[in-house]
C-alpha positions as a LaTeX table, in Angstrom:
\begin{tabular}{lrrr}
\hline
Residue & $x$ (\AA) & $y$ (\AA) & $z$ (\AA) \\
\hline
Unk1 & $-10.53$ & $-50.78$ & $-7.41$ \\
Unk2 & $-12.55$ & $-48.10$ & $-5.87$ \\
Unk3 & $-11.81$ & $-44.38$ & $-6.94$ \\
Unk4 & $-11.34$ & $-41.76$ & $-4.76$ \\
Unk5 & $-12.09$ & $-38.25$ & $-5.75$ \\
Unk6 & $-9.59$ & $-35.60$ & $-4.51$ \\
Unk7 & $-11.26$ & $-31.88$ & $-4.32$ \\
Unk8 & $-9.66$ & $-28.87$ & $-2.82$ \\
Unk9 & $-11.22$ & $-25.83$ & $-1.72$ \\
Unk10 & $-10.98$ & $-22.42$ & $-3.19$ \\
Unk11 & $-10.25$ & $-21.24$ & 0.36 \\
Unk12 & $-8.09$ & $-24.42$ & 1.60 \\
Unk13 & $-6.03$ & $-23.77$ & $-1.40$ \\
Unk14 & $-5.76$ & $-20.17$ & $-1.20$ \\
Unk15 & $-4.51$ & $-20.34$ & 2.63 \\
Unk16 & $-1.74$ & $-22.67$ & 1.81 \\
Unk17 & $-0.37$ & $-20.75$ & $-1.74$ \\
Unk18 & $-0.84$ & $-17.13$ & $-0.18$ \\
Unk19 & 0.99 & $-15.58$ & 2.25 \\
Unk20 & $-0.84$ & $-13.07$ & 4.34 \\
Unk21 & 0.40 & $-9.25$ & 3.94 \\
Unk22 & 1.91 & $-9.46$ & 7.74 \\
Unk23 & 3.70 & $-13.00$ & 6.65 \\
Unk24 & 5.41 & $-10.36$ & 4.32 \\
Unk25 & 6.08 & $-7.19$ & 6.04 \\
Unk26 & 9.50 & $-7.07$ & 7.54 \\
Unk27 & 8.08 & $-4.65$ & 10.34 \\
Unk28 & 5.28 & $-4.25$ & 12.30 \\
Unk29 & 2.86 & $-1.66$ & 11.21 \\
Unk30 & 0.69 & 0.57 & 13.23 \\
Unk31 & $-2.54$ & 2.33 & 13.40 \\
Unk32 & $-2.07$ & 6.19 & 12.37 \\
Unk33 & $-4.71$ & 8.62 & 11.52 \\
Unk34 & $-4.23$ & 11.83 & 10.46 \\
Unk35 & $-3.26$ & 13.97 & 7.17 \\
Unk36 & $-0.89$ & 13.43 & 4.16 \\
Unk37 & 0.58 & 15.74 & 1.83 \\
Unk38 & 2.05 & 13.91 & $-1.59$ \\
Unk39 & 3.71 & 15.68 & $-4.42$ \\
Unk40 & 3.99 & 14.14 & $-7.72$ \\
Unk41 & 6.46 & 15.56 & $-9.80$ \\
Unk42 & 6.11 & 13.95 & $-13.12$ \\
Unk43 & 4.58 & 14.11 & $-15.54$ \\
Unk44 & 3.20 & 17.49 & $-14.45$ \\
Unk45 & 3.56 & 18.65 & $-10.82$ \\
Unk46 & 0.71 & 17.71 & $-8.58$ \\
Unk47 & $-0.12$ & 18.11 & $-4.86$ \\
Unk48 & $-3.00$ & 16.25 & $-3.39$ \\
Unk49 & $-3.67$ & 14.90 & 0.19 \\
Unk50 & $-4.44$ & 11.63 & 1.86 \\
Unk51 & $-5.80$ & 10.25 & 5.29 \\
Unk52 & $-3.53$ & 8.06 & 6.71 \\
Unk53 & $-4.36$ & 4.46 & 7.45 \\
Unk54 & $-0.89$ & 2.97 & 8.70 \\
Unk55 & 2.54 & 3.43 & 9.49 \\
Unk56 & 6.26 & 1.46 & 9.93 \\
Unk57 & 9.57 & 2.83 & 9.47 \\
Unk58 & 9.77 & 1.38 & 5.77 \\
Unk59 & 6.37 & 2.33 & 4.80 \\
Unk60 & 3.20 & 4.01 & 5.09 \\
Unk61 & $-0.52$ & 3.37 & 3.53 \\
Unk62 & $-2.77$ & 5.93 & 2.81 \\
Unk63 & $-6.32$ & 6.48 & 1.62 \\
Unk64 & $-6.87$ & 9.55 & $-1.38$ \\
Unk65 & $-8.70$ & 10.45 & $-4.16$ \\
Unk66 & $-6.12$ & 10.24 & $-6.91$ \\
Unk67 & $-6.79$ & 7.62 & $-9.24$ \\
Unk68 & $-4.10$ & 8.11 & $-11.84$ \\
Unk69 & $-1.39$ & 7.62 & $-8.92$ \\
Unk70 & 0.28 & 4.09 & $-10.25$ \\
Unk71 & 2.43 & 1.56 & $-8.99$ \\
Unk72 & 6.29 & 2.30 & $-9.40$ \\
Unk73 & 5.35 & 5.99 & $-9.24$ \\
Unk74 & 7.69 & 8.08 & $-7.00$ \\
Unk75 & 5.93 & 10.80 & $-4.50$ \\
Unk76 & 7.40 & 13.16 & $-2.31$ \\
Unk77 & 5.03 & 12.95 & 1.30 \\
Unk78 & 4.98 & 14.67 & 4.32 \\
Unk79 & 2.88 & 13.69 & 7.57 \\
Unk80 & 3.12 & 13.56 & 11.56 \\
Unk81 & 5.77 & 10.65 & 11.60 \\
Unk82 & 8.34 & 11.42 & 8.74 \\
Unk83 & 8.60 & 13.43 & 5.19 \\
Unk84 & 10.74 & 12.35 & 2.11 \\
Unk85 & 10.21 & 10.32 & $-1.12$ \\
Unk86 & 8.26 & 7.40 & $-1.14$ \\
Unk87 & 7.45 & 4.59 & $-4.13$ \\
Unk88 & 3.79 & 3.38 & $-4.78$ \\
Unk89 & 3.80 & $-0.04$ & $-4.20$ \\
Unk90 & 0.27 & $-1.13$ & $-4.83$ \\
Unk91 & $-2.84$ & 0.95 & $-5.47$ \\
Unk92 & $-6.60$ & $-0.83$ & $-3.98$ \\
Unk93 & $-9.41$ & 1.23 & $-5.77$ \\
Unk94 & $-12.28$ & 1.41 & $-3.33$ \\
Unk95 & $-14.66$ & 3.79 & $-4.06$ \\
Unk96 & $-14.90$ & 6.72 & $-3.69$ \\
Unk97 & $-11.48$ & 6.64 & $-2.96$ \\
Unk98 & $-8.02$ & 4.75 & $-3.69$ \\
Unk99 & $-6.03$ & 3.18 & $-0.80$ \\
Unk100 & $-2.13$ & 2.99 & $-1.99$ \\
Unk101 & 0.79 & 1.42 & 0.30 \\
Unk102 & 3.89 & 3.32 & $-0.17$ \\
Unk103 & 7.64 & 2.16 & 0.28 \\
Unk104 & 9.90 & 5.27 & 1.96 \\
Unk105 & 13.02 & 5.72 & $-0.02$ \\
Unk106 & 16.17 & 6.14 & 1.43 \\
Unk107 & 17.42 & 9.55 & 1.71 \\
Unk108 & 19.92 & 10.95 & $-1.60$ \\
\hline
\end{tabular}
């Protein structure tokens, strides 16, 4: 009897088990450049700016230098397409900046 050894490559396994970001998005994002102003009220009021990367009706991605920003944190924002409140969904540290994904929250 001959034994066959079945091996999987990491890239093939990853492609099967992990959806791409585009697959998980409900709405298409479009590239958008420009400044975004962000305000954090908790624990202490802070205002900072960043650069937009892309935008959709439900969220946006921005680059900034605020490494203390964390997932789940709520911010106020203002950019050329919208203003309101958003929740930080994810952060990626890319020296010398941080890239964050934001989910726009409904108005109260």
